[in-house]
N, C-alpha and C positions, 0 to 999 in steps of 0.2 A: 593577503595572498597576492603574489605577483604572477606574471605570465609564465615564468619558469616553474613555479610551484604547481600551477595548473597543468602545464604540459607533463610534469613529472607524475602527477596523479593519473592522468590519462594513459601514460605509458606503463605504470605499475599495475593497472587494473587487470591486465591479462594474466597476472600471477596470483590474483586474489580468489579465494574460495568462500562462498557464502551459502549458508543453509537458510531457506525461507520456510518457516514453520507456520501453519495457520489454515485459514479457511479459503479453499480454492473454489471459486464459482466459475460457471460457464456463462459468458455473456453471449446471448443469442439475439442478434439483431435481425428483424424480419421486415423487409421493405415491401410496403403494400401499395399497389397501384389502384386508386379509386375508380379509374376508368374501366377497370375489369370487375368491379363489384358484381356479385350475383345475389339473387334472392333465393333463399332456401325454400324449396317446395314443401318440405316437411314442416318447417317451423315458421316460415315467413320472415326469419331474421336475415340480416345481411351476412353473406359469406365473403370475407375479405380475401383477396388473392395475393399470395406472396410471389414476388418476382425476383427477389434477391435474398439470400441468406448469408449472414456473416457471423461466424462463430469464433470467439476469442476467449482465452483464459482471463478471468476477472478476479477482483479482490487480491488475494495473495499472488495470483497469476499476473496481475498488472505490475506488481513489484518485480517479479522475475523477468518480465518482458523489458522493463526499464533497465534492470541490471545488465541484461545481455546486450541491450542497445548501447549502453555505455562502454561495453567491452570487458566486463567482468568475466574472467576465464572459466570459472567453474561455479555453476549455480545449481543447487540441489533443492528439490521440492519434497516437503514432508507434510502431508495432509490426508484427508479422507475423501474418497469419491465413491459413488455408487457403481455397482456392476451393471450399468445401464448405458443407453445410447449417449446420454449427456456426459457420462464418465469417460466413454470412449473418445468423444470429441475433445473433452478437456485435456486428457493425457496426450492425445494427438497434437493439440495446439501447443502444449508445453514443449513437447519434443521437437516441434518444428522450429522453435527458437533456440534450441540447444540446451534446454533445461534437462537435468538428469531426474528421472521419475521413478527409479527403481524402488524407492522407499515410500512411495504413496501406498496408503492402505485402501485396497479396493474390496468392497463388500456389498452383498445384496441386502444387508440390513440397514443401509442408509441410502437416501436420495443423494444424487449429485446436486449440490446447491446451484441453482440456475436463475439468472435474471433474463426473462424473455422480454425484449424491448421492441414492440411493433413501431415502425416508422412509416407515416403516411406521406406519400409523395404529393407535392403541390407546386404551384408556380414559383413560390419563394424558397424552395428547398424542401428538405425532409423534416417533418414534424413528428416528434415522439408522442405517442398516445399512451393510454394507461398500460403500466407495466404488469407483468405476471411473474410472481416469485415462486420458486420451488425451494423450500428449506426444510430441514429436519426440526421438528418441534417437540421431540421427546429426547431425554438425556442420552448422551453418547454411551453406548455399552462399555462396561469396565474392561472387557478384553481389548477393545479398540484403544482405550486410554493406556492400557499396559503396553500395547504395540507402539504407540506414539512415544511413550516415555522411554522404552527400550531403545528405539531408533534414535531418539534425541540424544540419549546418553552416549551411544556409540558414535554418532556423526559429529558430536561436539568436539571430538578429538581430531577431526579431519578438516576443520574449517577455520577461517579467520574471524568469522562473525556469524551470528544467528539473528535473523530478522523475524519477529513474531507478528503476524497479521491476524488480529482477533476481530473478525468482521461480524460474526453472528452475535446478535444482541440477546437471544434467549439463553438463560443461564445454563451452562454445562451441556448445551445442545450442539456445540461446534467442536472443532479440533482442540481449542485451547480451554480445557476445563479447569476447575479448581486444582485438581491433582497435577495437571501439566504446569500450571502457574507455580505450584509449590516446587516442582522439579527445576523450573527455570530459576527460581530464587536460590536454590541450593547451588546451581551452577554459577550464578552470578556472585555468590558469596565466596566460592572456593576457587574460581577460575579467573584470576586477574588478567590472564593473558588473552582472554576471549571477550570480544565485544558482543553483548547481548542487548537487544533493543526491541521494544514492543510498541505497537500502535494499535489501540483498542477503541472500538466504537462505544462500548458501554461499561467497560471494566477497568478504566484507567487507574483507579485508586488501588486496585487489588493486585498489582504487580509490585514486587519487592526486590531490592538488590540488583536491579537492572536499569538500563537507560529507558526512559519513556518519552514518546513523542505523542502529542495530542494537539487538537486545535483549541482555540479559546473557549468554545462552547463546551467541549468535552471536559476541559479543565474545570470550568465553573460548575458543571453538573456533578463532577466528582466530589466537590465539597459543598454544594448547595443545590437542593432539588428544584429551586426556582430557576428553570432554564430560560426564563424571560430576561434574565440579566445578561446583557451583551456589551462588549466593548468597554468594560469597566477596567481601566488600566490599573487602578490601585488594587482591585481584587485579583486580577491576573498576576500581578507581581507577588502579592501576598501568598496566593495559593501555589504559584510556581515554586517559590522558595520552600514552602511547606512540603510539597511533593518531592522535591529534590532531596531535602533533608531526611524525609521518611525513607526514601529508597537508597540513600547514600550514593546516588549516581546522578548524572546530569539529566535535565529535562528540557526538551525542545517543544516550544509552543508556537504554532503557526497562527497568524492573524489575517490571512487573506491579503488584501491590498495594503495592509499596514505592516507587512513584513513578518519577522519571526523574533522570538526572545529565547535566549539560551540561559538556563539556570544551572549554575554549578554551586550548590549549597546556597550561600548568601550572595554569591557573585551573580549579577544580572547583566546580560549583554544584549543590546538591541541590534538586530541584523536587518538591513534594509531590504525591501522588496526590489525585485528587478522589474522595472516597469516595461510593459509592452503595449502596443496599440493594435487596433483593428478588432475584428470579431474574435471572441475567445470562447473556448470550451473548457471549463474548469474541472470537468469530470476526470478524476484520476490525478489531480494536482498534488494531493497529499501523498499519494503513492510514489509519484515522481520525486517529490521532496525526500521521502524516506530512502529511495534508492540512491539519491545523491549524497545524503548525509552519511550513510553507512559506507558507500564506496570511498568517500574521502577519508573517513576515520580509519578504514583498513589500510590506507596509504600513509598514515601517520600524521594527519593534520590535527590542528587544534579543533575544539568543539565549535568555536565561532567560524572558523574557515569552512568546516564541514557544513554548517548551517547555510553559509553563503553559497557553497557549491550546490546544496539542495535547492536553494532559491533559483539559481541559474538553470538547473535542470528543469524545474517546474515551469519557468518562464518560456522555455522552448516547447514543452509538452502541451501547454494550454493553447498554443496557436494552431494546433492541428484539430480541425473541426470534424465532427461526426465520427470520431474514433478516440480511444484512450491513447493519448500521444506519448511519445518517447523522445529522447534526445541522444544524438550521436556525438562522438568526440568532436567532429568537425563543427557541428552546430554549437556545442559548448564553447569552443574556442572563439567562434564568430560572435556569440553573445557576450562573452567576456570582453572582447575588444570593443564592442559597441557600448557596453554599459560601464565597465570598470575603467577602461582607458579613456572613455569619453566623459566620465564624471569623477568627482572626488569621493573616495571611499576610505574610511579609516577603520 
């Protein structure tokens, strides 16, 4: 990828349409000031005092935020939210970034998945303390699955790509149930004109006929229950080839500071990491990578160049502390000039 190709990608993104299907969480950051702690008269427990609230769309919402920051012209959300306060804030946050939310399923039968992240102020900055999670722990009702599948079928004719963000680890309790994965496989098999790509926390192996992205731990876990096996390059290559062959589509495997591998059947390509210095916040790095990969593929790049573009996006995002970072076109160009033009890349 040269500078002209990169500039071409960034210019084309305004004409790209992407559907992001999956688990939308609300990230609720609560900044606590210990100087204001109170003792509860009733219980004797400490009552922590919130001085700042920061509410952002998370999980699939992190991907939509990254896509919009990159300049993708049309981003549509398809997921499930509760008819509750968290759901209101989630949809409000998505709309604030220009995401189209008309196809979200809003229902009183489900919680809005929420990560509540208390942050304690101190002299050295803000320190995250124990998180509180709100998730649905019973299977998604069939009528919601029907609604998701119907909207997925209809919207697949309106977009250049579908990104599937399968965040929920409890089987069939999120947006991407077994029935939804089956529909995605049908689309992947019949729609050669449509890019379909999935990133899953717990069900990497169960997608078929579509592109899959995972980190090295998720890949190893998909084939071997011994999750203690890490950084085994031989196994990563073996399983990556197997997964790509099973899906009949490429597989992207991220390895943190060791870069990324792209598997196209038996073809294996190493993509270098984009090194950055200083304090880093890797929360959301995978989502930034996903946004970069699919944005580039929608503009006609090779899989390897898409992986490199994803690495560049992630390298910008992780330098933004205390938030789930994004990357603008200007930041992408600056990082390219710093990394690619300053170093040899083949």
